[in-house]
C-alpha positions as CSV (number, residue, x, y, z in Angstrom):
1,M,8.3,-13.1,-8.9
2,A,10.8,-13.1,-6.0
3,L,10.0,-9.5,-5.2
4,L,6.4,-10.4,-4.7
5,Q,7.2,-13.4,-2.5
6,E,8.6,-11.0,0.2
7,Q,5.3,-9.2,0.5
8,G,2.2,-10.2,2.4
9,R,-0.9,-11.9,0.9
10,E,-2.8,-8.7,0.3
11,D,0.2,-6.9,-1.1
12,R,0.7,-9.8,-3.6
13,Q,-2.9,-9.5,-4.6
14,L,-2.5,-5.8,-5.2
15,A,0.7,-6.5,-7.3
16,R,-1.3,-9.1,-9.3
17,Y,-3.9,-6.4,-9.9
18,L,-1.3,-4.0,-11.2
19,L,0.2,-6.7,-13.4
20,G,-3.2,-7.7,-14.9
21,D,-3.0,-11.2,-13.3
22,M,-6.7,-11.3,-12.0
23,S,-10.1,-12.3,-13.1
24,D,-12.6,-9.5,-14.0
25,D,-14.5,-10.1,-10.7
26,E,-11.2,-9.8,-8.7
27,V,-10.3,-6.6,-10.6
28,E,-13.7,-5.1,-9.9
29,H,-13.4,-6.0,-6.2
30,I,-10.0,-4.3,-5.9
31,D,-11.3,-1.3,-7.9
32,E,-14.2,-0.9,-5.4
33,R,-11.9,-1.3,-2.4
34,S,-9.4,1.2,-3.7
35,I,-12.1,3.8,-4.0
36,A,-13.9,3.0,-0.7
37,E,-10.9,2.4,1.5
38,D,-8.1,4.9,1.8
39,G,-5.7,2.3,3.2
40,V,-6.1,0.1,0.1
41,A,-5.5,3.1,-2.2
42,W,-2.3,4.0,-0.3
43,R,-1.0,0.5,-0.3
44,L,-1.8,0.2,-4.0
45,R,0.3,3.3,-4.7
46,G,3.1,1.9,-2.6
47,I,3.1,-1.5,-4.4
48,E,3.0,0.4,-7.7
49,D,6.1,2.4,-6.8
50,E,7.9,-0.7,-5.7
51,L,7.1,-2.5,-9.0
52,V,8.3,0.5,-11.0
53,D,11.5,0.8,-8.9
54,A,12.1,-3.0,-9.4
55,Y,11.6,-2.6,-13.1
56,V,13.9,0.4,-13.5
57,T,16.7,-1.1,-11.4
58,G,16.4,-4.5,-13.2
59,E,15.2,-6.4,-10.2
60,L,12.0,-7.5,-11.8
61,R,12.3,-10.9,-13.3
62,G,10.4,-13.8,-14.9
63,E,6.7,-13.7,-15.2
64,A,6.4,-10.5,-13.2
65,L,8.7,-8.7,-15.7
66,Q,6.7,-10.1,-18.7
67,R,3.4,-9.0,-17.2
68,F,4.9,-5.6,-16.3
69,K,6.0,-5.0,-19.9
70,W,2.8,-6.4,-21.4
71,F,0.1,-5.1,-19.1
72,Y,1.5,-2.3,-16.9
73,L,3.3,-0.5,-19.7
74,A,0.1,-0.6,-21.9
75,S,-1.0,2.7,-20.2
76,E,0.6,6.0,-21.2
77,R,0.3,7.4,-17.7
78,R,2.2,4.3,-16.4
79,R,4.8,4.6,-19.1
80,E,5.3,8.2,-18.1
81,K,5.8,7.1,-14.5
82,V,8.5,4.6,-15.6
83,R,10.2,7.2,-17.8
84,F,10.3,9.6,-14.8
85,A,11.8,6.9,-12.6
86,Q,14.4,6.0,-15.3
87,S,15.4,9.6,-15.8
88,F,15.7,10.1,-12.0
89,L,17.9,7.0,-11.7
90,R,20.0,8.1,-14.7
91,A,20.4,11.6,-13.1
92,A,21.5,10.0,-9.8
93,N,23.9,7.7,-11.5
94,R,25.3,10.6,-13.7
95,Q,25.7,12.7,-10.6
96,A,27.6,9.9,-8.8
97,A,29.8,9.4,-11.9
98,E,30.6,13.1,-12.2
99,V,31.5,13.3,-8.5
100,A,33.7,10.2,-8.9
101,E,35.3,11.6,-12.1
102,Q,36.0,15.0,-10.5
103,R,37.7,13.2,-7.6
104,L,39.7,11.0,-9.9
105,R,41.0,14.0,-11.8
106,R,42.4,15.5,-8.6
107,V,43.9,12.3,-7.5
108,T,47.6,11.8,-7.2
109,P,49.1,8.3,-6.9
110,R,49.6,9.0,-3.1
111,V,45.9,9.5,-2.5
112,W,44.6,6.8,-4.8
113,G,43.5,4.7,-1.8
114,A,41.5,7.6,-0.3
115,T,39.7,8.1,-3.6
116,V,38.8,4.5,-3.9
117,A,37.5,4.7,-0.4
118,A,35.5,7.8,-1.3
119,V,34.0,6.1,-4.4
120,L,33.1,3.1,-2.3
121,T,31.5,5.3,0.3
122,L,29.6,7.1,-2.4
123,M,28.3,3.8,-3.8
124,G,27.5,2.7,-0.2
125,S,25.6,6.0,0.3
126,G,23.6,5.2,-2.9
127,A,22.7,1.8,-1.5
128,L,21.7,3.4,1.8
129,V,19.5,6.0,-0.1
130,Q,17.8,3.1,-1.9
131,Q,17.3,1.3,1.3
132,N,15.9,4.5,2.9
133,V,13.5,4.8,0.0
134,H,12.4,1.2,0.5
135,L,12.0,1.8,4.3
136,W,10.0,5.0,3.6
137,N,7.7,3.0,1.3
138,E,7.3,0.3,3.9
139,L,6.5,3.0,6.5
140,Q,3.9,4.5,4.2
141,R,2.3,1.1,3.7
142,T,2.3,0.4,7.4
143,Q,0.7,3.8,8.2
144,A,-1.9,3.2,5.5
145,A,-2.6,-0.2,7.0
146,S,-2.9,1.3,10.4
147,A,-5.3,4.0,9.1
148,A,-7.3,1.3,7.4
149,L,-7.5,-0.6,10.7
150,D,-8.5,2.5,12.6
151,H,-11.2,3.2,10.0
152,R,-12.5,-0.4,10.4
153,A,-12.4,-0.1,14.2
154,Q,-14.5,3.1,14.0
155,E,-16.9,1.5,11.6
156,L,-17.3,-1.5,14.0
157,E,-17.8,0.9,16.9
158,R,-20.6,2.7,14.9
159,Q,-22.2,-0.6,14.1
160,L,-22.0,-1.7,17.8
161,A,-23.6,1.6,18.9
162,A,-26.4,1.2,16.4
163,Q,-26.9,-2.4,17.6
164,R,-27.0,-1.2,21.2
165,S,-29.6,1.5,20.2
166,I,-31.7,-1.1,18.5
167,T,-31.5,-3.5,21.5
168,A,-32.5,-0.6,23.9
169,R,-35.4,0.3,21.7
170,M,-36.5,-3.3,21.5
171,A,-36.2,-3.6,25.4
172,H,-38.3,-0.5,25.8
173,D,-40.9,-1.8,23.3
174,L,-41.0,-5.2,25.1
175,A,-41.5,-3.4,28.4
176,Q,-44.4,-1.4,27.0
177,A,-45.9,-4.6,25.5
178,R,-45.7,-6.2,28.9
179,V,-47.4,-3.2,30.5
180,S,-50.1,-3.3,27.8
181,L,-50.6,-7.0,28.2
182,A,-50.9,-6.6,32.0
183,E,-53.5,-3.9,31.5
184,I,-55.5,-6.1,29.1
185,L,-55.4,-9.0,31.4
186,N,-56.4,-6.8,34.3
187,R,-59.4,-5.5,32.4
188,A,-60.3,-9.0,31.3
189,N,-60.2,-10.2,34.9
190,H,-62.5,-7.2,36.1
191,Q,-65.0,-7.9,33.4
192,R,-65.5,-11.5,34.5
């Protein structure tokens, strides 16, 4: 699970969730959080995309690969997502191969070096595109985490405001109780 070792603790937990490597209580906890917290839902989608990409490109290995095949692919919706990713990768590879083939047909022995350079550039571009997709997913996860933190900060501010309101009300009630007590003591002193 080398892919998962590069991720943070919570992301690894979400990956375990997607791979069916959790107790029922843990699954229920993640289910609830993914519904209640937008940030968790966004991160869950990002981790799922990464797992699918790693599977399609052959980067998923060992236990993670076995769990992916056994658990993740048990769902028709998820199998469709994998099929889409595979067809997208095949189309991209086919397009790259067609471009390379067209260039090779036009090549004369004098420009062979330029063609090889172009093919290598095309392959490098593919790697850059893949890295760009990875960075985009990373940005999405970071933005989701930021949104989750903002949401948490707002919730804490609401709780603090509520606590302050309760404290102010209690201070007011205490002041009134002191006034009432003073009046009672005053009346008691006058009646003596």
